[in-house]
N, C-alpha and C positions, 0 to 999 in steps of 0.2 A: 543525477538520479542517485537514489540511495537504495541499496539492497541490504536489509538488516534483520535482526531478530527483535521480537517484541519483549521477550523476557528470558531469564536464565533459570534453569532448574538445578536444585541442590539436593545432595543426599542428606541423611540424618546427621552427619558430622559437619555439614555446612560446606562441603566441597562441591564445586560446580561440576555437574554431570556433562559428559561428552556426548550429547545427543544433537542430531541435526536441528537447527533452528532458523536457518536462512531460506529464502524462497528458491523455488525451482523455476527457471525460465526456459520454456520449451523453444523449439526451432522457429525461426522467422517471426519473432516478436519484436515490435518496434516500441521503444520506451522514450518518451520525450522528456525534455529538461525539467528538473525540479520534481519529478515523480518520486514518491517513496513507496517501496514495496517491502512490507514488513511481515515477518513470521514465516513459519514453515507452510507456505502455500504454494500452489502451482499456477503459473500463468500459462494457459494453453497456447498451442502453436497457432501461428498466423493471427495473433491478437495485436491490438494497438492500445497502449496506455498513454493517455494524453498528459500534457504538462501540468504541474502543480496539483497532482492527484495523490492521495494516500490510499493505498490498496492493502487491506488486511484480510482478505477472503480469497478463496480460489476463483479463478477466472476461466470460463469454458473456452475451448478452442474457437477461433474465428470471432472473438468478441472485440468490442470497441468500448473502452472505458474513458469517459471524458467529463469535463466539468459542465455543469449546467450554465446557462447564460446568467450573468451577474444580475442580481436583483437590487434595485436602488430603493432605499427606504428613507423616509424623512421623519425626524423626531423633533417635536417642539417642546421646549422647556425641559428637556431631559427625560421626557416620558418615553417609555418603551425600551430604555437602555438597561 
């Protein structure tokens, strides 16, 4: 799993500001492998973040964030790509 920032803020002289930019993970949160939680967001308590998910917004307590079922698509002759 990755916990990180989405961007850095700089002052007028180009110096990086020391402001919080990483996520807040509340109590009893389960995060599965390959999940990326980015930015100064809050993951509410008792939530589950599924594998291979990118989360860049706040998640309410007792939430479940997971992938949708894979969708198989067929393209013929390069159409639709």
